[in-house]
Each structure stands twice: as C-alpha cells, then as structure tokens.
N, CA, C, O and the ligand as a Tripos MOL2 file, in Angstrom:
@<TRIPOS>MOLECULE
protein
  297   295    75     0     0
PROTEIN
NO_CHARGES

@<TRIPOS>ATOM
      1 N          13.7140   20.1880  -33.7130 N.3       1 MET1
      2 CA         13.6840   21.3150  -32.7610 C.3       1 MET1
      3 C          14.5390   22.4550  -33.3040 C.2       1 MET1
      4 O          15.7320   22.2870  -33.5560 O.2       1 MET1
      5 N          13.9300   23.5820  -33.4750 N.am      2 ALA2
      6 CA         14.6540   24.6980  -34.0720 C.3       2 ALA2
      7 C          15.6680   25.2760  -33.0910 C.2       2 ALA2
      8 O          15.4250   25.3740  -31.8880 O.2       2 ALA2
      9 N          16.7850   25.6470  -33.6390 N.am      3 ALA3
     10 CA         17.7920   26.3040  -32.8080 C.3       3 ALA3
     11 C          17.2900   27.6900  -32.3970 C.2       3 ALA3
     12 O          16.6370   28.3950  -33.1670 O.2       3 ALA3
     13 N          17.6090   28.0430  -31.1900 N.am      4 LEU4
     14 CA         17.1850   29.3520  -30.7020 C.3       4 LEU4
     15 C          18.2300   30.3840  -31.0990 C.2       4 LEU4
     16 O          19.3360   30.4180  -30.5590 O.2       4 LEU4
     17 N          17.8570   31.2100  -32.0410 N.am      5 VAL5
     18 CA         18.8120   32.2110  -32.5410 C.3       5 VAL5
     19 C          18.5460   33.5350  -31.8360 C.2       5 VAL5
     20 O          17.4390   34.0690  -31.9040 O.2       5 VAL5
     21 N          19.5590   34.0610  -31.1630 N.am      6 PRO6
     22 CA         19.3530   35.3750  -30.5200 C.3       6 PRO6
     23 C          19.0480   36.4320  -31.5620 C.2       6 PRO6
     24 O          19.7220   36.5310  -32.5880 O.2       6 PRO6
     25 N          18.0330   37.2110  -31.2870 N.am      7 ARG7
     26 CA         17.6830   38.2750  -32.2250 C.3       7 ARG7
     27 C          18.3580   39.5750  -31.7870 C.2       7 ARG7
     28 O          18.4020   39.8880  -30.5970 O.2       7 ARG7
     29 N          18.8710   40.3140  -32.7330 N.am      8 PRO8
     30 CA         19.4570   41.6130  -32.3640 C.3       8 PRO8
     31 C          18.3580   42.5500  -31.8640 C.2       8 PRO8
     32 O          17.2050   42.4350  -32.2790 O.2       8 PRO8
     33 N          18.7100   43.4590  -30.9910 N.am      9 PRO9
     34 CA         17.7030   44.4100  -30.5190 C.3       9 PRO9
     35 C          17.2220   45.2820  -31.6680 C.2       9 PRO9
     36 O          17.9680   45.5140  -32.6200 O.2       9 PRO9
     37 N          15.9970   45.7660  -31.5930 N.am     10 PRO10
     38 CA         15.5030   46.6430  -32.6620 C.3      10 PRO10
     39 C          16.3680   47.8900  -32.7560 C.2      10 PRO10
     40 O          16.7560   48.4780  -31.7470 O.2      10 PRO10
     41 N          16.6560   48.2720  -33.9740 N.am     11 ARG11
     42 CA         17.5860   49.3780  -34.1730 C.3      11 ARG11
     43 C          16.8940   50.6270  -34.6650 C.2      11 ARG11
     44 O          17.5470   51.6590  -34.8190 O.2      11 ARG11
     45 N          15.6330   50.5780  -34.9110 N.am     12 TYR12
     46 CA         14.9990   51.6800  -35.6040 C.3      12 TYR12
     47 C          14.0110   52.4530  -34.7450 C.2      12 TYR12
     48 O          13.2690   53.2970  -35.2460 O.2      12 TYR12
     49 N          14.0040   52.1620  -33.4570 N.am     13 SER13
     50 CA         13.1120   52.9170  -32.5830 C.3      13 SER13
     51 C          13.7360   54.2590  -32.2520 C.2      13 SER13
     52 O          14.8080   54.3180  -31.6490 O.2      13 SER13
     53 N          13.0860   55.3130  -32.6340 N.am     14 ALA14
     54 CA         13.6520   56.6370  -32.4060 C.3      14 ALA14
     55 C          13.8410   56.9130  -30.9210 C.2      14 ALA14
     56 O          14.7090   57.6950  -30.5310 O.2      14 ALA14
     57 N          13.0350   56.2770  -30.1070 N.am     15 ALA15
     58 CA         13.1240   56.5420  -28.6810 C.3      15 ALA15
     59 C          14.3480   55.8780  -28.0610 C.2      15 ALA15
     60 O          14.7600   56.2340  -26.9570 O.2      15 ALA15
     61 N          14.9220   54.9240  -28.7650 N.am     16 MET16
     62 CA         16.0120   54.1630  -28.1650 C.3      16 MET16
     63 C          17.3830   54.5420  -28.6890 C.2      16 MET16
     64 O          18.3850   54.3380  -28.0050 O.2      16 MET16
     65 N          17.4410   55.0850  -29.8810 N.am     17 ILE17
     66 CA         18.7610   55.3910  -30.4210 C.3      17 ILE17
     67 C          19.3740   56.5790  -29.7020 C.2      17 ILE17
     68 O          18.6640   57.4680  -29.2340 O.2      17 ILE17
     69 N          20.6650   56.5880  -29.6200 N.am     18 ALA18
     70 CA         21.3580   57.6810  -28.9520 C.3      18 ALA18
     71 C          21.3880   58.8980  -29.8450 C.2      18 ALA18
     72 O          21.3780   58.7780  -31.0700 O.2      18 ALA18
     73 N          21.4250   60.0640  -29.2400 N.am     19 PRO19
     74 CA         21.6130   61.2750  -30.0440 C.3      19 PRO19
     75 C          22.9380   61.2040  -30.7850 C.2      19 PRO19
     76 O          23.8090   60.4140  -30.4210 O.2      19 PRO19
     77 N          23.1000   62.0180  -31.8140 N.am     20 PRO20
     78 CA         24.2930   61.9280  -32.6470 C.3      20 PRO20
     79 C          25.5840   62.1700  -31.8890 C.2      20 PRO20
     80 O          26.6150   61.5780  -32.2080 O.2      20 PRO20
     81 N          25.5340   63.0290  -30.8980 N.am     21 GLU21
     82 CA         26.7690   63.3960  -30.2420 C.3      21 GLU21
     83 C          26.4750   63.8140  -28.8100 C.2      21 GLU21
     84 O          25.4500   64.4360  -28.5320 O.2      21 GLU21
     85 N          27.3690   63.4730  -27.9190 N.am     22 THR22
     86 CA         27.2230   63.8810  -26.5300 C.3      22 THR22
     87 C          28.4460   64.6820  -26.1240 C.2      22 THR22
     88 O          29.5840   64.2690  -26.3470 O.2      22 THR22
     89 N          28.1950   65.8160  -25.5350 N.am     23 ARG23
     90 CA         29.2770   66.6500  -25.0340 C.3      23 ARG23
     91 C          29.1760   66.7370  -23.5220 C.2      23 ARG23
     92 O          28.0830   66.7240  -22.9550 O.2      23 ARG23
     93 N          30.3160   66.8230  -22.8860 N.am     24 ILE24
     94 CA         30.3390   67.0230  -21.4500 C.3      24 ILE24
     95 C          30.3670   68.5170  -21.1760 C.2      24 ILE24
     96 O          31.2230   69.2330  -21.6960 O.2      24 ILE24
     97 N          29.4360   68.9860  -20.3650 N.am     25 ALA25
     98 CA         29.3740   70.3990  -20.0210 C.3      25 ALA25
     99 C          29.8710   70.5900  -18.5980 C.2      25 ALA25
    100 O          29.6010   69.7790  -17.7120 O.2      25 ALA25
    101 N          30.6020   71.6780  -18.3980 N.am     26 HIS26
    102 CA         31.1450   71.9430  -17.0690 C.3      26 HIS26
    103 C          30.4140   73.0670  -16.3590 C.2      26 HIS26
    104 O          30.8050   73.4790  -15.2670 O.2      26 HIS26
    105 N          29.3650   73.5570  -16.9730 N.am     27 SER27
    106 CA         28.4870   74.4800  -16.2760 C.3      27 SER27
    107 C          27.0750   74.2370  -16.7910 C.2      27 SER27
    108 O          26.8780   73.5900  -17.8200 O.2      27 SER27
    109 N          26.0900   74.7650  -16.0590 N.am     28 ARG28
    110 CA         24.7150   74.4780  -16.4450 C.3      28 ARG28
    111 C          24.2680   75.2430  -17.6800 C.2      28 ARG28
    112 O          23.2950   74.8650  -18.3320 O.2      28 ARG28
    113 N          24.9690   76.3050  -17.9980 N.am     29 ARG29
    114 CA         24.6210   77.0350  -19.2150 C.3      29 ARG29
    115 C          25.6480   76.7170  -20.2860 C.2      29 ARG29
    116 O          26.8490   76.9030  -20.0920 O.2      29 ARG29
    117 N          25.1600   76.2370  -21.4130 N.am     30 VAL30
    118 CA         26.0470   75.8890  -22.5090 C.3      30 VAL30
    119 C          25.5360   76.5400  -23.7790 C.2      30 VAL30
    120 O          24.3310   76.7120  -23.9630 O.2      30 VAL30
    121 N          26.4610   76.8970  -24.6470 N.am     31 ALA31
    122 CA         26.0910   77.4540  -25.9470 C.3      31 ALA31
    123 C          26.3260   76.3880  -27.0060 C.2      31 ALA31
    124 O          27.3140   75.6550  -26.9630 O.2      31 ALA31
    125 N          25.4070   76.3140  -27.9510 N.am     32 CYS32
    126 CA         25.5830   75.3840  -29.0630 C.3      32 CYS32
    127 C          25.3070   76.1260  -30.3580 C.2      32 CYS32
    128 O          24.2930   76.8100  -30.4940 O.2      32 CYS32
    129 N          26.2170   75.9840  -31.3010 N.am     33 ASP33
    130 CA         25.9550   76.5320  -32.6350 C.3      33 ASP33
    131 C          26.1570   75.4650  -33.7110 C.2      33 ASP33
    132 O          26.2640   75.7700  -34.8990 O.2      33 ASP33
    133 N          26.2050   74.2360  -33.2790 N.am     34 GLY34
    134 CA         26.3590   73.1620  -34.2530 C.3      34 GLY34
    135 C          27.8040   72.9490  -34.6780 C.2      34 GLY34
    136 O          28.2590   71.8160  -34.8330 O.2      34 GLY34
    137 N          28.4920   74.0120  -34.8580 N.am     35 ASP35
    138 CA         29.9210   74.1610  -35.1600 C.3      35 ASP35
    139 C          30.4780   73.2870  -36.2860 C.2      35 ASP35
    140 O          31.6710   73.3470  -36.5830 O.2      35 ASP35
    141 N          29.6520   72.5050  -36.8900 N.am     36 GLU36
    142 CA         30.1050   71.7660  -38.0580 C.3      36 GLU36
    143 C          29.2220   72.1720  -39.2270 C.2      36 GLU36
    144 O          28.0380   72.4570  -39.0510 O.2      36 GLU36
    145 N          29.7970   72.1960  -40.4070 N.am     37 GLY37
    146 CA         29.0950   72.7200  -41.5740 C.3      37 GLY37
    147 C          27.6600   72.2420  -41.7260 C.2      37 GLY37
    148 O          26.7340   73.0520  -41.7560 O.2      37 GLY37
    149 N          27.4760   70.9550  -41.8200 N.am     38 ALA38
    150 CA         26.1520   70.4380  -42.1200 C.3      38 ALA38
    151 C          25.1800   70.6470  -40.9630 C.2      38 ALA38
    152 O          23.9750   70.7880  -41.1700 O.2      38 ALA38
    153 N          25.7120   70.6650  -39.7520 N.am     39 LEU39
    154 CA         24.8440   70.7710  -38.5880 C.3      39 LEU39
    155 C          24.8330   72.1710  -37.9950 C.2      39 LEU39
    156 O          24.1890   72.4060  -36.9720 O.2      39 LEU39
    157 N          25.5290   73.0930  -38.6180 N.am     40 GLY40
    158 CA         25.6220   74.4310  -38.0650 C.3      40 GLY40
    159 C          24.2640   75.0950  -37.9490 C.2      40 GLY40
    160 O          23.3720   74.8630  -38.7650 O.2      40 GLY40
    161 N          24.1200   75.9190  -36.9310 N.am     41 HIS41
    162 CA         22.8470   76.6190  -36.7190 C.3      41 HIS41
    163 C          23.1370   77.8470  -35.8800 C.2      41 HIS41
    164 O          24.2240   77.9570  -35.3130 O.2      41 HIS41
    165 N          22.1920   78.7740  -35.7840 N.am     42 PRO42
    166 CA         22.4180   79.9510  -34.9500 C.3      42 PRO42
    167 C          22.7120   79.5420  -33.5150 C.2      42 PRO42
    168 O          22.1600   78.5710  -32.9980 O.2      42 PRO42
    169 N          23.5890   80.3040  -32.8920 N.am     43 ARG43
    170 CA         23.9720   79.9420  -31.5270 C.3      43 ARG43
    171 C          22.7800   80.0590  -30.5840 C.2      43 ARG43
    172 O          22.0510   81.0520  -30.5880 O.2      43 ARG43
    173 N          22.6090   79.0420  -29.7970 N.am     44 VAL44
    174 CA         21.5600   79.0560  -28.7920 C.3      44 VAL44
    175 C          22.1810   78.7020  -27.4490 C.2      44 VAL44
    176 O          23.1510   77.9490  -27.3620 O.2      44 VAL44
    177 N          21.5900   79.2720  -26.4080 N.am     45 TRP45
    178 CA         22.0310   78.9380  -25.0520 C.3      45 TRP45
    179 C          21.0540   77.9350  -24.4630 C.2      45 TRP45
    180 O          19.8350   78.0870  -24.5430 O.2      45 TRP45
    181 N          21.6300   76.9210  -23.8770 N.am     46 LEU46
    182 CA         20.8290   75.8500  -23.2910 C.3      46 LEU46
    183 C          21.1440   75.7910  -21.8100 C.2      46 LEU46
    184 O          22.2760   76.0350  -21.3920 O.2      46 LEU46
    185 N          20.1350   75.4650  -21.0250 N.am     47 GLU47
    186 CA         20.3560   75.3530  -19.5910 C.3      47 GLU47
    187 C          20.0590   73.9360  -19.1440 C.2      47 GLU47
    188 O          18.9800   73.3960  -19.3880 O.2      47 GLU47
    189 N          21.0340   73.3560  -18.4900 N.am     48 ILE48
    190 CA         20.8790   71.9780  -18.0250 C.3      48 ILE48
    191 C          20.0860   71.9880  -16.7240 C.2      48 ILE48
    192 O          20.4950   72.6140  -15.7470 O.2      48 ILE48
    193 N          18.9860   71.3150  -16.7150 N.am     49 GLY49
    194 CA         18.1070   71.3040  -15.5550 C.3      49 GLY49
    195 C          18.3880   70.1280  -14.6450 C.2      49 GLY49
    196 O          19.4700   69.5430  -14.6600 O.2      49 GLY49
    197 N          17.3910   69.8020  -13.8590 N.am     50 ALA50
    198 CA         17.5450   68.7650  -12.8510 C.3      50 ALA50
    199 C          17.8690   67.4040  -13.4510 C.2      50 ALA50
    200 O          18.4270   66.5380  -12.7770 O.2      50 ALA50
    201 N          17.5200   67.2190  -14.7110 N.am     51 ALA51
    202 CA         17.7700   65.9260  -15.3460 C.3      51 ALA51
    203 C          19.2640   65.6590  -15.5320 C.2      51 ALA51
    204 O          19.6850   64.5130  -15.6860 O.2      51 ALA51
    205 N          20.0610   66.7380  -15.5150 N.am     52 GLY52
    206 CA         21.4950   66.5590  -15.6600 C.3      52 GLY52
    207 C          21.9700   66.5950  -17.1050 C.2      52 GLY52
    208 O          23.1560   66.4050  -17.3740 O.2      52 GLY52
    209 N          21.0650   66.8320  -18.0240 N.am     53 TYR53
    210 CA         21.4660   66.9540  -19.4170 C.3      53 TYR53
    211 C          20.4360   67.7860  -20.1550 C.2      53 TYR53
    212 O          19.3210   67.9950  -19.6770 O.2      53 TYR53
    213 N          20.8320   68.2580  -21.3320 N.am     54 VAL54
    214 CA         19.8930   68.9810  -22.1860 C.3      54 VAL54
    215 C          20.2300   68.6360  -23.6320 C.2      54 VAL54
    216 O          21.3940   68.4550  -23.9890 O.2      54 VAL54
    217 N          19.1950   68.5490  -24.4510 N.am     55 ASP55
    218 CA         19.4110   68.2770  -25.8680 C.3      55 ASP55
    219 C          19.2320   69.5570  -26.6550 C.2      55 ASP55
    220 O          18.2820   70.3020  -26.4170 O.2      55 ASP55
    221 N          20.1270   69.8230  -27.5860 N.am     56 CYS56
    222 CA         19.9700   70.9720  -28.4560 C.3      56 CYS56
    223 C          18.8320   70.7100  -29.4300 C.2      56 CYS56
    224 O          18.7900   69.6660  -30.0800 O.2      56 CYS56
    225 N          17.9110   71.6580  -29.5270 N.am     57 GLY57
    226 CA         16.7660   71.4850  -30.4020 C.3      57 GLY57
    227 C          17.1120   71.5700  -31.8780 C.2      57 GLY57
    228 O          16.3450   71.1140  -32.7260 O.2      57 GLY57
    229 N          18.2600   72.1500  -32.1880 N.am     58 TYR58
    230 CA         18.6450   72.2780  -33.5870 C.3      58 TYR58
    231 C          19.3580   71.0340  -34.0920 C.2      58 TYR58
    232 O          18.9860   70.4800  -35.1270 O.2      58 TYR58
    233 N          20.3670   70.5970  -33.3760 N.am     59 CYS59
    234 CA         21.2260   69.5440  -33.9170 C.3      59 CYS59
    235 C          21.1680   68.2650  -33.0930 C.2      59 CYS59
    236 O          21.8930   67.3130  -33.3810 O.2      59 CYS59
    237 N          20.3180   68.2300  -32.0750 N.am     60 ASP60
    238 CA         20.1300   67.0280  -31.2640 C.3      60 ASP60
    239 C          21.3560   66.6320  -30.4590 C.2      60 ASP60
    240 O          21.3860   65.5720  -29.8340 O.2      60 ASP60
    241 N          22.3520   67.4820  -30.4800 N.am     61 ARG61
    242 CA         23.5090   67.1950  -29.6440 C.3      61 ARG61
    243 C          23.0650   67.2250  -28.1760 C.2      61 ARG61
    244 O          22.2340   68.0440  -27.7830 O.2      61 ARG61
    245 N          23.6190   66.3410  -27.3980 N.am     62 ARG62
    246 CA         23.2510   66.2810  -25.9870 C.3      62 ARG62
    247 C          24.4100   66.7700  -25.1360 C.2      62 ARG62
    248 O          25.5620   66.3730  -25.3160 O.2      62 ARG62
    249 N          24.0640   67.6410  -24.2080 N.am     63 PHE63
    250 CA         25.0530   68.1350  -23.2660 C.3      63 PHE63
    251 C          24.7760   67.5190  -21.9130 C.2      63 PHE63
    252 O          23.6870   67.6680  -21.3590 O.2      63 PHE63
    253 N          25.7610   66.8310  -21.3910 N.am     64 VAL64
    254 CA         25.6190   66.1570  -20.1080 C.3      64 VAL64
    255 C          26.4680   66.9060  -19.0880 C.2      64 VAL64
    256 O          27.6420   67.1920  -19.3230 O.2      64 VAL64
    257 N          25.8620   67.2130  -17.9690 N.am     65 LEU65
    258 CA         26.5730   67.9650  -16.9400 C.3      65 LEU65
    259 C          27.6240   67.0820  -16.2900 C.2      65 LEU65
    260 O          27.3300   65.9840  -15.8170 O.2      65 LEU65
    261 N          28.8480   67.5770  -16.2740 N.am     66 ALA66
    262 CA         29.9430   66.8230  -15.6760 C.3      66 ALA66
    263 C          29.7560   66.7190  -14.1700 C.2      66 ALA66
    264 O          29.1490   67.5840  -13.5390 O.2      66 ALA66
    265 N          30.2860   65.6550  -13.6190 N.am     67 ASN67
    266 CA         30.1550   65.4520  -12.1770 C.3      67 ASN67
    267 C          30.8370   66.5580  -11.3810 C.2      67 ASN67
    268 O          30.4270   66.8770  -10.2640 O.2      67 ASN67
    269 N          31.8750   67.1360  -11.9630 N.am     68 ASP68
    270 CA         32.6180   68.1550  -11.2300 C.3      68 ASP68
    271 C          32.1830   69.5720  -11.6130 C.2      68 ASP68
    272 O          32.8760   70.5450  -11.3140 O.2      68 ASP68
    273 N          31.0440   69.6770  -12.2680 N.am     69 ALA69
    274 CA         30.5940   70.9890  -12.7270 C.3      69 ALA69
    275 C          30.3210   71.9220  -11.5630 C.2      69 ALA69
    276 O          29.8510   71.5160  -10.5000 O.2      69 ALA69
    277 N          30.6310   73.1730  -11.8000 N.am     70 GLN70
    278 CA         30.3220   74.2010  -10.8300 C.3      70 GLN70
    279 C          28.8800   74.6420  -11.0300 C.2      70 GLN70
    280 O          28.4270   74.8060  -12.1620 O.2      70 GLN70
    281 N          28.1840   74.8280   -9.9650 N.am     71 ASP71
    282 CA         26.8290   75.3540  -10.0900 C.3      71 ASP71
    283 C          26.9080   76.8700  -10.1410 C.2      71 ASP71
    284 O          27.0680   77.5270   -9.1120 O.2      71 ASP71
    285 N          26.7960   77.4210  -11.3390 N.am     72 ASP72
    286 CA         26.9860   78.8490  -11.5120 C.3      72 ASP72
    287 C          25.6630   79.6170  -11.5330 C.2      72 ASP72
    288 O          25.6050   80.7570  -11.9950 O.2      72 ASP72
    289 N          24.6250   78.9930  -11.0380 N.am     73 SER73
    290 CA         23.3130   79.6410  -11.1200 C.3      73 SER73
    291 C          23.0820   80.6400   -9.9980 C.2      73 SER73
    292 O          22.0480   81.3070   -9.9520 O.2      73 SER73
    293 N          24.0600   80.7410   -9.0840 N.am     74 HIS74
    294 CA         23.8940   81.7130   -8.0150 C.3      74 HIS74
    295 C          25.2150   82.1440   -7.4320 C.2      74 HIS74
    296 O          25.2470   82.9650   -6.5160 O.2      74 HIS74
    297 ZN         23.1300   72.4780  -31.5550 Zn       75 ZN75
@<TRIPOS>BOND
     1     1     2 1
     2     2     3 1
     3     3     4 2
     4     3     5 am
     5     5     6 1
     6     6     7 1
     7     7     8 2
     8     7     9 am
     9     9    10 1
    10    10    11 1
    11    11    12 2
    12    11    13 am
    13    13    14 1
    14    14    15 1
    15    15    16 2
    16    15    17 am
    17    17    18 1
    18    18    19 1
    19    19    20 2
    20    19    21 am
    21    21    22 1
    22    22    23 1
    23    23    24 2
    24    23    25 am
    25    25    26 1
    26    26    27 1
    27    27    28 2
    28    27    29 am
    29    29    30 1
    30    30    31 1
    31    31    32 2
    32    31    33 am
    33    33    34 1
    34    34    35 1
    35    35    36 2
    36    35    37 am
    37    37    38 1
    38    38    39 1
    39    39    40 2
    40    39    41 am
    41    41    42 1
    42    42    43 1
    43    43    44 2
    44    43    45 am
    45    45    46 1
    46    46    47 1
    47    47    48 2
    48    47    49 am
    49    49    50 1
    50    50    51 1
    51    51    52 2
    52    51    53 am
    53    53    54 1
    54    54    55 1
    55    55    56 2
    56    55    57 am
    57    57    58 1
    58    58    59 1
    59    59    60 2
    60    59    61 am
    61    61    62 1
    62    62    63 1
    63    63    64 2
    64    63    65 am
    65    65    66 1
    66    66    67 1
    67    67    68 2
    68    67    69 am
    69    69    70 1
    70    70    71 1
    71    71    72 2
    72    71    73 am
    73    73    74 1
    74    74    75 1
    75    75    76 2
    76    75    77 am
    77    77    78 1
    78    78    79 1
    79    79    80 2
    80    79    81 am
    81    81    82 1
    82    82    83 1
    83    83    84 2
    84    83    85 am
    85    85    86 1
    86    86    87 1
    87    87    88 2
    88    87    89 am
    89    89    90 1
    90    90    91 1
    91    91    92 2
    92    91    93 am
    93    93    94 1
    94    94    95 1
    95    95    96 2
    96    95    97 am
    97    97    98 1
    98    98    99 1
    99    99   100 2
   100    99   101 am
   101   101   102 1
   102   102   103 1
   103   103   104 2
   104   103   105 am
   105   105   106 1
   106   106   107 1
   107   107   108 2
   108   107   109 am
   109   109   110 1
   110   110   111 1
   111   111   112 2
   112   111   113 am
   113   113   114 1
   114   114   115 1
   115   115   116 2
   116   115   117 am
   117   117   118 1
   118   118   119 1
   119   119   120 2
   120   119   121 am
   121   121   122 1
   122   122   123 1
   123   123   124 2
   124   123   125 am
   125   125   126 1
   126   126   127 1
   127   127   128 2
   128   127   129 am
   129   129   130 1
   130   130   131 1
   131   131   132 2
   132   131   133 am
   133   133   134 1
   134   134   135 1
   135   135   136 2
   136   135   137 am
   137   137   138 1
   138   138   139 1
   139   139   140 2
   140   139   141 am
   141   141   142 1
   142   142   143 1
   143   143   144 2
   144   143   145 am
   145   145   146 1
   146   146   147 1
   147   147   148 2
   148   147   149 am
   149   149   150 1
   150   150   151 1
   151   151   152 2
   152   151   153 am
   153   153   154 1
   154   154   155 1
   155   155   156 2
   156   155   157 am
   157   157   158 1
   158   158   159 1
   159   159   160 2
   160   159   161 am
   161   161   162 1
   162   162   163 1
   163   163   164 2
   164   163   165 am
   165   165   166 1
   166   166   167 1
   167   167   168 2
   168   167   169 am
   169   169   170 1
   170   170   171 1
   171   171   172 2
   172   171   173 am
   173   173   174 1
   174   174   175 1
   175   175   176 2
   176   175   177 am
   177   177   178 1
   178   178   179 1
   179   179   180 2
   180   179   181 am
   181   181   182 1
   182   182   183 1
   183   183   184 2
   184   183   185 am
   185   185   186 1
   186   186   187 1
   187   187   188 2
   188   187   189 am
   189   189   190 1
   190   190   191 1
   191   191   192 2
   192   191   193 am
   193   193   194 1
   194   194   195 1
   195   195   196 2
   196   195   197 am
   197   197   198 1
   198   198   199 1
   199   199   200 2
   200   199   201 am
   201   201   202 1
   202   202   203 1
   203   203   204 2
   204   203   205 am
   205   205   206 1
   206   206   207 1
   207   207   208 2
   208   207   209 am
   209   209   210 1
   210   210   211 1
   211   211   212 2
   212   211   213 am
   213   213   214 1
   214   214   215 1
   215   215   216 2
   216   215   217 am
   217   217   218 1
   218   218   219 1
   219   219   220 2
   220   219   221 am
   221   221   222 1
   222   222   223 1
   223   223   224 2
   224   223   225 am
   225   225   226 1
   226   226   227 1
   227   227   228 2
   228   227   229 am
   229   229   230 1
   230   230   231 1
   231   231   232 2
   232   231   233 am
   233   233   234 1
   234   234   235 1
   235   235   236 2
   236   235   237 am
   237   237   238 1
   238   238   239 1
   239   239   240 2
   240   239   241 am
   241   241   242 1
   242   242   243 1
   243   243   244 2
   244   243   245 am
   245   245   246 1
   246   246   247 1
   247   247   248 2
   248   247   249 am
   249   249   250 1
   250   250   251 1
   251   251   252 2
   252   251   253 am
   253   253   254 1
   254   254   255 1
   255   255   256 2
   256   255   257 am
   257   257   258 1
   258   258   259 1
   259   259   260 2
   260   259   261 am
   261   261   262 1
   262   262   263 1
   263   263   264 2
   264   263   265 am
   265   265   266 1
   266   266   267 1
   267   267   268 2
   268   267   269 am
   269   269   270 1
   270   270   271 1
   271   271   272 2
   272   271   273 am
   273   273   274 1
   274   274   275 1
   275   275   276 2
   276   275   277 am
   277   277   278 1
   278   278   279 1
   279   279   280 2
   280   279   281 am
   281   281   282 1
   282   282   283 1
   283   283   284 2
   284   283   285 am
   285   285   286 1
   286   286   287 1
   287   287   288 2
   288   287   289 am
   289   289   290 1
   290   290   291 1
   291   291   292 2
   292   291   293 am
   293   293   294 1
   294   294   295 1
   295   295   296 2
@<TRIPOS>SUBSTRUCTURE
     1 MET1         2 RESIDUE 1 A MET
     2 ALA2         6 RESIDUE 1 A ALA
     3 ALA3        10 RESIDUE 1 A ALA
     4 LEU4        14 RESIDUE 1 A LEU
     5 VAL5        18 RESIDUE 1 A VAL
     6 PRO6        22 RESIDUE 1 A PRO
     7 ARG7        26 RESIDUE 1 A ARG
     8 PRO8        30 RESIDUE 1 A PRO
     9 PRO9        34 RESIDUE 1 A PRO
    10 PRO10       38 RESIDUE 1 A PRO
    11 ARG11       42 RESIDUE 1 A ARG
    12 TYR12       46 RESIDUE 1 A TYR
    13 SER13       50 RESIDUE 1 A SER
    14 ALA14       54 RESIDUE 1 A ALA
    15 ALA15       58 RESIDUE 1 A ALA
    16 MET16       62 RESIDUE 1 A MET
    17 ILE17       66 RESIDUE 1 A ILE
    18 ALA18       70 RESIDUE 1 A ALA
    19 PRO19       74 RESIDUE 1 A PRO
    20 PRO20       78 RESIDUE 1 A PRO
    21 GLU21       82 RESIDUE 1 A GLU
    22 THR22       86 RESIDUE 1 A THR
    23 ARG23       90 RESIDUE 1 A ARG
    24 ILE24       94 RESIDUE 1 A ILE
    25 ALA25       98 RESIDUE 1 A ALA
    26 HIS26      102 RESIDUE 1 A HIS
    27 SER27      106 RESIDUE 1 A SER
    28 ARG28      110 RESIDUE 1 A ARG
    29 ARG29      114 RESIDUE 1 A ARG
    30 VAL30      118 RESIDUE 1 A VAL
    31 ALA31      122 RESIDUE 1 A ALA
    32 CYS32      126 RESIDUE 1 A CYS
    33 ASP33      130 RESIDUE 1 A ASP
    34 GLY34      134 RESIDUE 1 A GLY
    35 ASP35      138 RESIDUE 1 A ASP
    36 GLU36      142 RESIDUE 1 A GLU
    37 GLY37      146 RESIDUE 1 A GLY
    38 ALA38      150 RESIDUE 1 A ALA
    39 LEU39      154 RESIDUE 1 A LEU
    40 GLY40      158 RESIDUE 1 A GLY
    41 HIS41      162 RESIDUE 1 A HIS
    42 PRO42      166 RESIDUE 1 A PRO
    43 ARG43      170 RESIDUE 1 A ARG
    44 VAL44      174 RESIDUE 1 A VAL
    45 TRP45      178 RESIDUE 1 A TRP
    46 LEU46      182 RESIDUE 1 A LEU
    47 GLU47      186 RESIDUE 1 A GLU
    48 ILE48      190 RESIDUE 1 A ILE
    49 GLY49      194 RESIDUE 1 A GLY
    50 ALA50      198 RESIDUE 1 A ALA
    51 ALA51      202 RESIDUE 1 A ALA
    52 GLY52      206 RESIDUE 1 A GLY
    53 TYR53      210 RESIDUE 1 A TYR
    54 VAL54      214 RESIDUE 1 A VAL
    55 ASP55      218 RESIDUE 1 A ASP
    56 CYS56      222 RESIDUE 1 A CYS
    57 GLY57      226 RESIDUE 1 A GLY
    58 TYR58      230 RESIDUE 1 A TYR
    59 CYS59      234 RESIDUE 1 A CYS
    60 ASP60      238 RESIDUE 1 A ASP
    61 ARG61      242 RESIDUE 1 A ARG
    62 ARG62      246 RESIDUE 1 A ARG
    63 PHE63      250 RESIDUE 1 A PHE
    64 VAL64      254 RESIDUE 1 A VAL
    65 LEU65      258 RESIDUE 1 A LEU
    66 ALA66      262 RESIDUE 1 A ALA
    67 ASN67      266 RESIDUE 1 A ASN
    68 ASP68      270 RESIDUE 1 A ASP
    69 ALA69      274 RESIDUE 1 A ALA
    70 GLN70      278 RESIDUE 1 A GLN
    71 ASP71      282 RESIDUE 1 A ASP
    72 ASP72      286 RESIDUE 1 A ASP
    73 SER73      290 RESIDUE 1 A SER
    74 HIS74      294 RESIDUE 1 A HIS
    75 ZN75       297 GROUP 0 **** ****
C-alpha cells in the first residue's frame, strides 16, 4: 500500500500567484510610478473601485484600500 504523500499546491498558475507587491492605500485615488529602477514607469493615477483594490497595469503592484480610508470622491 503506497504511502499517501501530500502534494504541494500548483505554483505556476498565473491566476493564483500573488502580485509582486501590495501597498495599502488610504484614499481611493493612488499614484504609481513603479518607484524602483527595474519596475519604474510613467506615473499613472489609479482609482480603487468597489472591489476595494486596484492593480497597476504597468508593474502589477496592487493597491488595497485601507479600512480606515477616507472616501474622498465627494
Ligand atoms: Zn505601477
């Protein structure tokens, strides 16, 4: 009878891996310019919607809206 060996979860599914970096945002509008040499990119403004987070299209950094964030949209 073969021993049941736990298999590690798949590590290569792009849909499952976490983005490279997560930042906590304290307002719904955040600016991202990559700010590190290799990941630097032109500054873009991102708006966090109902999902509570937004991913930067340039560097894949994720901005998560803090629980204590002020709603500055009005
Ligand atoms: Zn970025």
